[in-house]
MARNU-175929 format. One line per 2 residues: number of its first residue (from 1); for each residue y, z, x negated of N, C-alpha, C. Coordinates in steps of 0.001 Angstrom, whole numbers, plus 500000, padded with zeros to 6 digits. Atoms other than C-alpha are relative to their C-alpha. Layout:
! residues N
NUM> Y/Z/X/Y/Z/X/Y/Z/X | ...
***
This chain:
! residues 412
1> 498787/500000/499190/500000/500000/500000/501270/500000/499152 | 498763/499785/500747/502491/500960/497313/500180/499064/498802
3> 499924/500793/501224/501727/498466/494547/501007/498870/500078 | 499050/501109/499864/504061/495840/495989/501455/500454/499919
5> 498625/499529/500204/507114/498063/495534/500356/499767/498541 | 499656/500375/501371/508538/496387/492447/501471/499613/499918
7> 498601/500357/500260/512017/495970/490985/500908/500423/501151 | 499178/499506/498892/513455/498056/493805/501398/500286/499471
9> 498640/499859/500537/517245/498004/493422/500422/501459/499877 | 499525/498638/500230/518835/501109/491987/501234/500265/500852
11> 498804/499588/499282/521487/503038/493868/501104/500248/498979 | 498945/499842/501001/524842/502864/492024/500430/501443/499795
13> 499610/498600/500142/525542/506527/492717/498980/500753/499146 | 501033/499348/500812/522193/507721/491360/500046/499481/498561
15> 499896/500562/501341/522624/505361/488409/501124/500671/499218 | 498899/499310/500676/525969/506991/487634/499585/501409/499601
17> 500458/498649/500332/524402/510458/487804/499085/499975/498776 | 500911/500111/501141/521724/509305/485364/500786/499779/498714
19> 499180/500249/501195/524304/507930/482918/500764/501261/499606 | 499250/498774/500275/526317/511125/483243/499100/501050/499353
21> 500931/499020/500563/523281/513295/482554/499573/499629/498594 | 500455/500453/501322/522244/511175/479568/501116/500006/498959
23> 498864/500000/500923/525742/511310/478040/500079/501357/499296 | 500012/498748/500767/525619/513912/475269/501389/500459/499590
25> 498644/499612/500371/529398/513990/474813/500399/501279/500743 | 499670/498736/499331/530501/517588/475505/501283/499926/500830
27> 498720/500128/499291/533871/516365/476817/499946/498973/501129 | 500107/500973/498913/532519/513964/479447/500617/500563/501280
29> 499263/499599/498805/534374/514031/482758/499356/499368/501224 | 500606/500465/498750/532764/513765/486194/501063/499989/501096
31> 499035/500174/498917/535257/512376/488740/499354/499211/501134 | 500742/500774/499021/532559/510988/491004/499775/500713/501318
33> 500425/499410/498738/530938/513199/493617/501154/500735/500675 | 498866/499492/499243/533278/514349/496382/499944/501488/500275
35> 499881/498559/499828/533683/518078/495840/501345/500445/499445 | 498797/499389/500564/536744/520231/495235/499606/500958/498891
37> 500225/499081/501113/536792/521997/491868/501288/500776/499725 | 498827/499194/500331/539111/524856/490939/500407/499767/498546
39> 499476/500217/501347/541006/525181/487661/498963/500272/498920 | 501067/499719/500966/537856/526465/485959/498880/498969/500051
41> 501017/501032/499869/535854/523421/487040/498856/500389/500906 | 501052/499540/499098/533789/525388/489547/500242/499502/501423
43> 499911/500331/498573/533033/524457/493172/499966/501327/500750 | 499961/498648/499432/534198/527640/494930/499430/500061/501410
45> 500404/499726/498631/532753/529144/498079/501129/500796/500650 | 498889/499335/499331/535427/530174/500580/499631/501444/500361
47> 500208/498614/499594/535850/533877/501301/499595/500079/501469 | 500353/500006/498579/535673/533081/505016/498535/499663/500198
49> 501413/500377/499913/532275/531466/504488/499108/501160/499567 | 500792/498858/500463/530930/534428/502496/499965/501111/501058
51> 499948/498950/498991/532102/536862/505167/499197/499604/501243 | 500772/500464/498846/530613/534729/507953/498504/500131/499737
53> 501416/499868/500334/527274/534669/506137/499546/501461/500077 | 500348/498583/499923/527307/538468/505834/499810/500421/501463
55> 500080/499625/498589/527936/538812/509562/498763/499391/500668 | 501188/500640/499430/525200/536334/510443/498728/500734/499564
57> 501168/499271/500504/522715/538203/508236/499830/501318/500746 | 500057/498709/499307/523607/541463/509934/499541/499855/501450
59> 500396/500220/498607/522953/539921/513353/498499/499772/500150 | 501458/500174/499986/519305/539251/512410/499584/498965/501052
61> 500232/501029/498999/519269/536007/514397/498612/499371/499860 | 501305/500654/499994/516085/534177/515360/500029/498721/499165
63> 500162/501259/500723/514786/531287/513278/499215/498983/500821 | 500767/500887/499140/513150/529587/516243/500700/498646/500151
65> 499427/501317/499731/513684/525936/517168/501064/500091/501091 | 499056/500184/498906/516618/524897/519304/499946/498530/500420
67> 499995/501373/499495/517381/521672/521177/500280/498994/498883 | 499626/501047/500956/517494/518408/519206/501515/499761/499925
69> 498538/500148/500031/521207/518367/520160/500662/501088/499174 | 499505/499045/500979/521586/521383/517900/500792/501145/500589
71> 499225/498811/499681/524018/524280/517986/501153/499632/500930 | 498999/500400/499006/526020/523843/521189/501332/500696/499769
73> 498743/499296/500288/528592/526490/520176/500769/499287/498890 | 499377/500762/501081/529264/524608/516941/500630/498728/500544
75> 499480/501255/499448/529687/521374/518883/501311/500226/500747 | 498773/499727/499242/532258/522873/521236/501145/500408/499078
77> 498963/499577/500945/534132/524519/518362/500613/498802/499268 | 499513/501123/500809/534368/521317/516332/500704/498967/500877
79> 499276/500872/499071/535312/519218/519361/501442/500466/500154 | 498646/499458/499821/538285/521533/519916/500810/499943/498714
81> 499307/500027/501283/539142/521689/516215/500554/498613/499703 | 499617/501363/500357/539277/517916/515847/500889/499365/501068
83> 499269/500677/498929/540516/516732/519233/501122/500846/500591 | 499032/499110/499377/542547/519780/520273/499423/500558/501287
85> 500679/499330/498880/541508/522300/522917/500416/499469/501363 | 499518/500496/498709/543579/520646/525677/499916/498480/500126
87> 500058/501466/499962/542762/517006/524912/499156/499542/501198 | 500764/500457/498822/541616/515075/528018/498604/499490/499664
89> 501329/500520/500365/538657/513676/526063/498917/501066/500055 | 501050/498983/500031/536894/517050/526039/499878/500745/501324
91> 500231/499363/498699/537083/517872/529716/498560/499707/500454 | 501405/500155/499583/533692/518234/531464/499688/498592/500511
93> 500445/501310/499555/531803/515014/531991/500470/498840/499154 | 499497/501105/500819/533609/513018/529290/499428/499970/498595
95> 500461/499987/501388/532120/514127/525986/498622/500643/499913 | 501328/499464/500280/528521/514632/524911/499820/499994/498489
97> 500034/499839/501453/527793/515886/521406/498645/500489/499514 | 501174/499479/500685/524995/516584/518973/500434/500532/498649
99> 499836/499512/501362/525080/518764/515896/499008/499241/499127 | 500798/500908/500830/523747/516620/513042/499899/500510/498563
101> 500057/499671/501423/522658/516899/509385/501141/499308/499245 | 498831/500569/500653/526155/516176/508070/500493/498741/500696
103> 499448/501224/499425/528269/513122/508783/499061/498817/499793 | 500958/501086/500212/525577/510892/507284/498992/499914/501129
105> 500920/499982/498874/523096/511971/509936/500677/499559/501281 | 499255/500395/498806/525790/511503/512566/500233/498497/500046
107> 499786/501446/500056/526597/507976/511430/498706/499248/500290 | 501281/500678/499783/522923/507024/511351/499577/500104/501469
109> 500364/499831/498598/522300/508481/514811/500912/499180/500902 | 499070/500793/499210/525437/506828/516174/499683/498522/499930
111> 500370/501406/500163/524392/503478/514749/498753/499673/500813 | 501237/500222/499243/520929/503817/516298/500293/500003/501501
113> 499631/499914/498590/522460/504805/519631/500633/498681/500462 | 499338/501259/499659/524711/501709/519644/499003/498854/500013
115> 500944/501109/500124/521936/499384/518484/499024/499961/501167 | 500965/499957/498909/519573/500564/521222/500602/499509/501311
117> 499321/500429/498781/522176/499679/523853/500563/498589/499904 | 499338/501291/500187/523795/496579/522351/499750/499507/498587
119> 500390/500431/501346/521972/495098/519375/500871/498867/499473 | 499141/501114/500422/524439/492190/519323/501373/500466/499522
121> 498694/499484/500417/527405/494450/518583/500192/499810/498500 | 499610/500140/501407/529182/493707/515304/500787/501241/499610
123> 499292/498830/500503/530382/496661/513230/501057/499537/499000 | 498874/500394/500848/533818/496078/511681/500343/501146/499060
125> 499778/498966/501016/534367/497976/508415/501134/499584/499080 | 498840/500293/500846/537383/498248/506158/499557/499493/498628
127> 500178/500484/501370/537641/496514/502798/501244/500464/499207 | 501168/499307/500510/537570/498707/500732/499441/501000/501014
129> 500646/498994/499173/535083/501099/502327/499056/500792/499116 | 501028/499232/500691/532718/503841/501214/498673/499311/500274
131> 501126/500908/499808/529760/501514/500698/498751/500712/500524 | 501187/499271/499556/527167/504224/501324/499916/500058/501523
133> 499999/499951/498535/528225/504262/504989/499313/498792/500622 | 500422/501248/499379/527158/500688/505547/498506/499974/500298
135> 501445/499993/499797/523430/501310/505193/499575/500647/501301 | 500345/499361/498730/523441/503545/508253/499984/498978/501137
137> 499894/501008/498943/524423/500533/510356/499002/498860/499798 | 500947/501088/500236/522304/497868/508674/498570/500452/500273
139> 501346/499494/499695/519218/500103/508975/499738/500023/501498 | 500151/500055/498543/519875/500121/512709/500005/498560/500508
141> 500069/501405/499616/519878/496306/512679/501315/499397/500443 | 498698/500490/499554/523608/495877/513259/500661/499135/498935
143> 499276/500904/500899/525693/493101/511738/501325/500640/499592 | 498743/499477/500518/528646/494069/509547/501005/498874/499786
145> 498916/500933/500327/531986/492322/509229/501166/500816/499450 | 498916/499254/500642/534859/493396/506992/501363/499541/500493
147> 498610/500331/499726/538516/493570/507868/500858/500445/498820 | 499106/499664/501104/541326/493598/505335/500623/501378/500225
149> 499435/498661/499868/542579/497088/504617/500840/500408/498788 | 499334/499437/501173/543572/497823/501023/499901/499049/498822
151> 499929/500806/501217/544679/495852/497974/499923/500955/498813 | 500213/499044/501078/543222/497815/495064/500924/499752/498814
153> 499264/500298/501227/545173/496006/492358/501507/500068/500185 | 498585/499740/499733/548540/496390/494055/500201/501346/500690
155> 499969/498646/499443/547679/499807/495535/500814/500078/501285 | 499247/500002/498750/548891/499021/499047/499111/499683/501193
157> 500670/500262/498734/547739/498988/502650/500282/498581/500460 | 499861/501374/499502/547136/495521/504126/499970/500029/501530
159> 500067/499775/498561/548018/496443/507690/500135/498710/500796 | 499863/501274/499281/549151/492978/508778/498679/499238/499984
161> 501302/500652/500081/545866/491536/507518/498967/500695/500849 | 500930/499224/499181/543963/494325/509217/500127/499635/501474
163> 499811/500278/498579/545491/493716/512627/499679/498549/500337 | 500355/501408/499767/545086/489957/512274/498490/499850/500097
165> 501457/500101/499986/541387/490345/511489/499403/500635/501263 | 500580/499269/498864/540765/492831/514310/500207/499291/501330
167> 499833/500770/498766/542027/490379/516914/498725/499251/500378 | 501236/500749/499760/538638/488670/516536/498869/500874/500537
169> 501045/499140/499449/536694/491705/517769/499706/499602/501443 | 500428/500305/498635/534734/491252/520982/499570/501278/500713
171> 500424/498854/499212/533706/493588/523782/498693/500571/499447 | 501149/499230/500509/531214/496243/522585/499796/499872/498499
173> 500001/499880/501455/531884/495504/518926/500441/501412/499639 | 499708/498642/500447/532284/498704/516915/500985/499937/498837
175> 498977/499959/501038/535367/499444/514810/499902/501323/499253 | 500124/498796/500812/534668/501914/512009/501350/500336/499367
177> 498730/499509/500526/537765/503932/511134/499774/501362/499349 | 500019/498671/500599/538310/506916/508862/501159/500786/500600
179> 498986/499260/499265/540170/509610/510774/501145/500484/499136 | 498956/499580/500943/542091/510798/507695/499431/499912/498596
181> 500423/499961/501412/541985/510769/503892/498958/498915/499728 | 500923/501131/500055/540393/507305/503818/499187/500010/498703
183> 500930/500057/501128/537358/507064/501554/499578/498551/499795 | 499664/499370/501274/537581/505618/498920/501479/499962/499611
185> 498653/500341/500472/541299/504722/498880/501029/501108/500163 | 498977/499009/499714/543146/507763/500253/501171/499456/500794
187> 498893/500672/499302/545346/505275/502132/499791/500091/501505 | 500152/499774/498564/545854/506334/505762/500995/499176/500810
189> 499070/500597/499043/547469/504752/508806/500991/501050/500461 | 499070/499078/499362/550620/506288/510238/499815/499919/501516
191> 500223/499922/498560/550919/507129/513939/500353/498695/500711 | 499650/501287/499389/552679/503868/514812/498879/498983/499809
193> 501097/500924/500279/549836/501953/513167/498752/500364/500801 | 501103/499589/499139/547221/504023/515004/500197/499465/501421
195> 499706/500490/498647/548944/503044/518246/499731/498505/500099 | 500244/501441/499991/548810/499353/517346/498498/499718/500015
197> 501456/500173/500025/545093/499629/516522/499404/500347/501366 | 500493/499621/498673/544488/501429/519828/500238/498886/501013
199> 499698/501086/499066/546188/498601/521725/499073/498803/499780 | 500927/501102/500300/544001/496016/519948/498616/500327/500542
201> 501313/499573/499478/540880/498016/520857/499940/499807/501511 | 499983/500149/498547/541878/498103/524522/499968/498525/500390
203> 499921/501433/499693/542685/494384/524498/498663/499300/499779 | 501233/500710/500358/539413/493321/522841/498759/500591/500655
205> 501185/499354/499440/537059/495809/524500/499069/500575/498954 | 500812/499391/501056/535782/497078/521154/499941/501512/500182
207> 500181/498549/499915/534643/500672/520672/500291/500603/498628 | 499745/499352/501290/536181/502805/517900/498885/500981/499647
209> 500956/499034/500541/533770/504790/515737/500745/500692/498859 | 499100/499332/500939/535919/507342/513919/499239/501070/499225
211> 500672/499073/500898/534591/509268/510930/501044/500959/499421 | 499081/498972/500501/536398/512544/510146/499227/500877/499025
213> 500750/499259/501014/535163/514008/506868/500875/500924/499163 | 499120/499278/500927/538242/515526/505201/501158/500678/500726
215> 498932/499360/499247/540239/517291/507903/500535/501206/499240 | 499367/498908/500720/542734/519624/506244/500308/499689/498555
217> 499764/500357/501401/542780/517849/502880/501226/499102/499813 | 498891/500939/500115/545687/515521/503687/501341/500643/500230
219> 498702/499428/499656/548799/516729/505517/499871/501351/500684 | 500216/498743/499298/547261/519689/507354/498884/499847/501007
221> 501165/500040/499126/544444/520609/509714/500277/499201/501270 | 499670/500730/498781/546153/519346/512874/500646/498650/499698
223> 499309/501244/500353/548322/516707/511204/499009/498892/499626 | 500959/501006/500462/545271/514960/509729/499283/499280/501137
225> 500713/500615/498882/543775/514228/513146/500950/499553/501113 | 499030/500427/498986/546984/513302/514977/499738/498559/500432
227> 500293/501395/499664/546063/509603/514805/498764/499873/500867 | 501217/500001/499183/542578/510226/516162/500307/500484/501414
229> 499672/499456/498672/543971/512321/519016/500780/498981/500827 | 499251/501047/499300/546416/509550/519878/499052/498902/500473
231> 500958/501062/499670/543645/506937/519793/499107/500416/501168 | 500918/499518/498965/541298/509057/521932/500688/500171/501343
233> 499262/499907/498757/544042/509418/524506/500322/498655/500622 | 499664/501351/499528/544451/505641/524857/498764/499192/500357
235> 501176/500845/499787/541031/504015/524545/499072/500642/501025 | 500867/499428/498961/538472/504438/527346/498753/500672/499464
237> 501253/499454/500539/535500/505240/525094/500074/499987/498480 | 499873/499833/501445/534945/506316/521517/498795/500754/499474
239> 501001/499223/500722/532308/507511/519061/500704/500739/498871 | 499355/499144/500993/533213/510320/516697/498944/500691/499154
241> 500821/499188/500894/531522/511789/513640/500912/500930/499218 | 499242/498991/500738/532689/514927/511873/499077/500637/498970
243> 500711/499243/501026/531576/516513/508624/500713/501322/499774 | 499434/498692/500354/532083/520218/507951/499857/500291/498508
245> 500313/499755/501411/531059/519815/504298/501234/500341/499180 | 498818/499800/500828/534494/519509/502736/500912/501076/500571
247> 499021/499099/499392/536661/521405/505222/499581/501464/499895 | 500484/498626/500109/534452/524500/504986/499314/500256/498650
249> 500610/499835/501313/533083/523909/501478/498526/500339/500051 | 501438/499698/499838/529460/524015/502689/499204/498708/499802
251> 500522/501336/500267/528368/520736/501107/498486/499900/500225 | 501464/500133/499946/524640/521435/500842/499404/500502/501308
253> 500519/499493/498730/524330/522992/504307/499838/498901/501044 | 500156/501186/499163/524680/519568/505993/500273/500288/501480
255> 499584/499753/498626/526601/520490/509140/500959/498908/500438 | 499160/501085/499501/528044/517600/511126/499907/499878/501509
257> 499904/500189/498556/528818/516362/514614/500024/498519/500331 | 499876/501316/499386/528245/513194/516609/500413/500209/501446
259> 499526/499900/498623/530269/512925/519819/500182/498613/500588 | 499763/501233/499253/530375/510201/522434/500978/500335/501115
261> 498991/499802/498971/533540/510133/524520/499860/498868/501004 | 500364/500958/498961/532799/508400/527805/501202/499623/500859
263> 498952/500362/499049/534972/506495/530265/500074/501006/501141 | 499781/499030/498918/536395/508473/533175/499019/499851/501153
265> 500893/500191/498865/534063/506892/535705/498967/498919/499692 | 500998/501056/500125/531033/504657/536119/498881/500294/499030
267> 501039/499647/500962/528859/506503/533580/499296/501259/500488 | 500799/498847/499593/526024/508896/534406/499854/500933/498798
269> 499890/499113/501153/526783/511765/532042/498644/500544/499557 | 501258/499362/500371/523377/513448/532152/499032/499013/499350
271> 500867/501008/500624/521560/510216/531331/500442/499705/498570 | 499503/500207/501363/523810/509675/528313/499595/501169/499114
273> 500393/498829/500781/523126/513224/527164/498520/499934/499620 | 501432/500098/500292/519360/512695/527436/499707/498890/498992
275> 500175/501112/500933/519609/509371/525637/500392/500419/498580 | 499589/499513/501316/521516/510989/522760/498979/500997/499458
277> 501034/499031/500406/518979/513839/522663/498783/499294/499418 | 501201/500689/500460/516079/511434/522317/500269/499170/498748
279> 499662/500776/501198/517900/509300/519731/499917/500863/498755 | 500033/499157/501194/518396/512194/517335/498608/500591/499782
281> 501346/499439/500157/514935/513648/518035/499079/499013/499293 | 500864/501009/500626/513303/510380/516997/500372/499752/498541
283> 499576/500195/501389/515296/510343/513744/499644/501202/499109 | 500222/498828/500847/515008/513935/512484/499618/501263/500789
285> 500354/498943/499048/514039/516135/515490/501175/500935/500272 | 498817/499166/499794/516838/518691/514971/500634/500290/498644
287> 499271/499731/501231/519501/519515/512413/499814/501453/499568 | 500032/498600/500436/519397/522665/510237/501195/500757/500579
289> 499005/499249/499233/521394/525455/511844/500945/500844/499154 | 499247/498984/500743/522734/527640/509019/501472/499621/499832
291> 498613/500417/500194/525857/525619/508226/500782/500012/501297 | 499334/500004/498699/526681/525153/511892/500292/501423/500468
293> 499792/498605/499610/526243/528890/512508/501162/500614/499226 | 498869/499515/500804/528673/529628/509659/501322/499527/500610
295> 498765/500555/499439/531301/527311/511140/500319/500654/501334 | 499755/499351/498701/530852/528792/514619/500491/501428/499811
297> 499576/498618/500239/531166/532332/513252/501472/500042/499572 | 498602/500050/500452/534443/531387/511561/500933/499634/501149
299> 499083/500507/498988/535961/529452/514438/500012/500846/501269 | 500025/499130/498825/534985/532062/517038/500482/501407/499684
301> 499507/498685/500428/536381/535002/515056/501424/499830/499496 | 498598/500287/500351/540207/535008/514942/500375/500326/498557
303> 499605/499657/501370/540543/536843/511615/499331/499095/498965 | 500666/500924/500919/537961/534593/509947/500623/498618/500074
305> 499352/501305/499889/539584/531451/511328/501347/499998/499282 | 498704/499921/500687/542984/532616/510058/499799/499953/498488
307> 500288/500012/501438/541482/533262/506612/499584/498614/499556 | 500441/501353/500346/539751/529881/506600/501170/499018/499960
309> 498836/500894/499984/542956/528066/507550/500883/500237/498778 | 499200/499678/501183/544816/529866/504782/499344/499440/498741
311> 500704/500486/501194/542159/529005/502214/500034/498473/499918 | 500015/501457/500007/541921/525353/503258/501393/499452/499688
313> 498643/500437/500307/545695/525004/503164/500295/500160/498512 | 499830/499817/501438/545655/526426/499634/499303/498907/499203
315> 500723/501094/500669/543035/523862/498599/500782/498698/500133 | 499218/501220/499780/545114/521068/500153/501206/499949/499069
317> 498833/499964/500883/548199/522151/498217/499591/499821/498544 | 500519/500160/501356/546116/522373/495046/499714/498521/499711
319> 500296/501422/500178/544920/518798/495533/501303/499199/499884 | 498719/500685/500089/548506/517660/496108/500623/500172/498614
321> 499491/499779/501360/549517/519253/492795/499229/499160/498992 | 500797/500834/500905/546643/517452/491098/500432/498542/500094
323> 499534/501378/499828/547842/514152/492563/501322/499783/499242 | 498723/500117/500704/551335/514772/491232/499789/500008/498490
325> 500289/499914/501431/549944/515720/487836/499454/498679/499473 | 500556/501278/500437/547927/512498/487633/501070/498913/500005
327> 498933/500997/499962/550904/510399/488710/500911/500142/498778 | 499087/499776/501122/553154/511980/486080/499353/499618/498675
329> 500700/500331/501247/550520/511590/483357/499887/498495/499816 | 500149/501457/500098/549932/507911/484162/501345/499346/499717
331> 498690/500615/500229/553635/507087/484315/500535/500326/498605 | 499574/499637/501348/554244/508938/481031/499304/499148/498946
333> 500773/500746/501001/551484/507099/479156/500012/498500/500251 | 499932/501421/499660/552112/503763/480891/501431/499668/500435
335> 498590/500213/499658/555894/503168/480740/500187/498755/500875 | 499726/501112/499098/557127/500980/483586/499000/499855/501123
337> 500997/500095/498943/554011/501485/485727/500338/500994/501117 | 499694/499160/498849/554631/502848/489230/498707/500559/500581
339> 501205/499343/499490/551916/505361/490137/500305/500862/501219 | 499601/499187/498850/553711/506717/493210/498964/499987/501111
341> 501028/500069/498958/550795/505597/495392/499099/501224/499974 | 500882/498844/500119/548839/508587/494071/500514/501193/500808
343> 499435/498906/499212/551230/511021/495749/500137/499644/501475 | 499877/500420/498609/551591/508969/498922/498659/500037/500713
345> 501331/499992/499403/547839/508800/499500/499526/501435/500207 | 500421/498679/499557/545869/511709/500923/498526/500255/499744
347> 501393/499604/500097/542694/513636/500389/499486/500020/498578 | 500658/499867/501292/540220/513737/497560/500151/498774/499110
349> 500253/501205/500775/540189/510107/496496/501186/499033/499949 | 499174/501199/500138/542248/507198/495214/499240/499037/499094
351> 500641/501015/500835/541187/503942/493588/500994/499499/498956 | 499131/500535/501052/542672/502987/490242/499960/498476/500030
353> 499965/501461/500020/543772/499356/489905/499354/499436/498736 | 500755/500534/501128/541057/498422/487414/498770/499271/500522
355> 501172/500770/499603/538179/495956/487560/498723/500773/499694 | 501290/499374/500283/534485/496813/487410/499734/500059/498504
357> 500194/500011/501455/534338/495770/483752/500898/501025/499320 | 499073/499029/500589/537393/497876/482965/499554/501429/500289
359> 500515/498674/499685/535847/500841/484724/498869/500372/499050 | 501082/499728/500947/532756/500539/482531/500547/500219/498593
361> 499340/499797/501291/535043/500262/479494/500490/501442/499893 | 499522/498615/499991/536640/503590/480469/498827/500967/499872
363> 501167/499119/500054/533219/505143/480976/499407/500047/498598 | 500645/500067/501305/531851/503960/477645/500889/500527/498877
365> 499102/499608/501086/534948/504633/475539/500538/501421/500161 | 499367/498706/499758/536343/507746/477188/499080/500999/500711
367> 500988/499112/499362/533243/509202/478904/500530/500583/501308 | 499486/499625/498685/535004/509319/482289/499195/499249/501047
369> 500910/500588/499023/532688/508707/485235/500630/500013/501383 | 499443/500176/498668/533938/507356/488568/499033/499183/500831
371> 500824/500790/499106/532235/505890/491607/500557/498579/500102 | 499529/501392/499895/532519/502145/492448/501413/499889/500542
373> 498602/500269/499678/535991/500645/492941/500931/500963/499275 | 499197/499067/500804/537248/503086/490274/500537/501122/500874
375> 499607/498905/499121/537290/505809/492920/500057/501292/499209 | 499766/498754/500730/538774/508884/491309/499982/501163/500979
377> 499943/498773/499216/537995/512273/492813/501078/500889/499403 | 498869/499234/500505/541416/513756/492205/499764/501493/500210
379> 500231/498595/499677/540237/517014/493807/499081/500695/499008 | 500911/499405/500983/537736/517538/490986/500611/500025/498602
381> 499395/500265/501301/540187/516863/488150/500910/501146/499572 | 499079/499016/500556/541954/519341/485885/501229/499287/499448
383> 498773/500595/500545/545441/518814/484479/499738/499336/498655 | 500330/500588/501308/544018/518190/481000/499243/498688/500184
385> 500751/501223/499741/541620/515612/482417/500903/498891/500525 | 499051/500998/499509/544532/513871/484150/500623/499243/498838
387> 499400/500660/501161/546093/513155/480759/498988/499100/499297 | 501043/500826/500620/542785/511872/479361/499802/498719/500805
389> 500154/501174/499139/542379/509561/482362/501207/499078/499874 | 498785/500813/500154/545987/508383/482000/499969/499207/498700
391> 500119/500710/501282/545368/507507/478351/498943/498903/500070 | 501027/501017/499826/542204/505659/479320/500552/498800/500762
393> 499377/501083/499237/544188/503643/481866/500957/499210/499109 | 499126/500696/500955/546723/502843/479127/499180/499105/499069
395> 500899/500829/500818/543829/501599/476978/499657/498697/500723 | 500382/501161/499204/542767/499256/479774/501157/499014/500089
397> 498836/500890/499867/546286/497874/480251/500327/499327/498674 | 499777/500602/501317/546661/497331/476508/498963/498927/499711
399> 501096/500948/500205/543306/495549/476449/500251/498706/500768 | 499670/501205/499237/544539/493148/479150/500955/499106/499224
401> 498996/500755/500754/547419/492124/476924/499387/499398/498755 | 500566/500457/501265/545358/491845/473765/498540/500410/499907
403> 501421/499665/500083/541557/491735/474078/499528/500291/498592 | 500409/499790/501394/541396/491714/470282/500099/501464/499592
405> 499864/498586/500348/542365/495384/470298/498795/500830/500387 | 501138/499229/499502/539020/496371/471835/499316/500786/498904
407> 500645/499302/501100/537541/497233/468462/500784/501209/499551 | 499163/498856/500381/540510/499455/467629/499882/501121/501019
409> 500087/498997/498942/540273/501208/471006/498659/500725/499948 | 501327/499390/500017/536569/501824/470574/499919/501143/498979
411> 500045/498975/501021/537233/503896/467476/501061/501081/500211 | 498915/499042/499767/540163/505790/469000/499446/501351/500458
***
């Protein structure tokens, strides 16, 4: 059975991890995986999370199975956190949700749900996009189509191109959007642009599929989802995925949400709920509960929620300082280069304007590791590393002018 598995393509992320592990340079820099690191290079656990875990342990809760739809309290909490407690989308009969194994599980379940109802639907994805997301849709048999979104080499949003491309969407096509802190570019839409996209969705009959993975890392917990809330108030139906990994710092606990916001009428709510239940059960039966229980304990306890909001706001401000530090370092070492995009963009990531070959040059010469599209995890970077990365970028720009300098740079 297994002998025909040959030359199976490697995953670029795992390949990067392998290169990073094999690199014996003690000063190598990992700017790849999407985690927040403090000034000591550690991935901290929030105090609110530690306290919630203590309280859960003291409650001596059962470890028995629950519904495939998962932790219903978590679902209600996250619906309110993301959409707002008074949003019309979360009134009874309009939203059905499942707790999932992170946003990845939510995307895969959402893709399967769509495919089972409309296998002809085309999924529209931004260019650039977090490529790992695409497999969730192709595994469900759905066709992908890209819309213009971001010019990596000029570091700018291509909104006119985006709206022009989206005019070609058809009824029941799916429009994948990042709710905030776009991955991998950090380039978000403003509220006026969200409104324009919402109008195109209504006109074409497409269905938005909004992925919220970094709430609180951009402009603020509520500010980051203002565009989503506006969209959900205009379009008749919407799919939503949420990850709690970053916002609560519980990366390995895999707590996520898949919600389906239904039209006001003409849909049998209970049948949709059962259909969603069976979709997730056939994929993984039920999601692990520990991470969801932590989030529920925080969001249902006023003092813990206040502490969590304070901590997340501190992390957001820390990331903003890191962005400023990187901008200043790049502009200092690259006279005349405008790196203001780094401060205008939001969240963990931005893409440097370098080619794939130039990215490998930086990796080999400076031992700096980034994910595809030169995606820099600014949230994992120290101030000293910002200067090293800025010098590496200067090397690349010098190499463009004079390829003959490559030998000199290699020995630098």
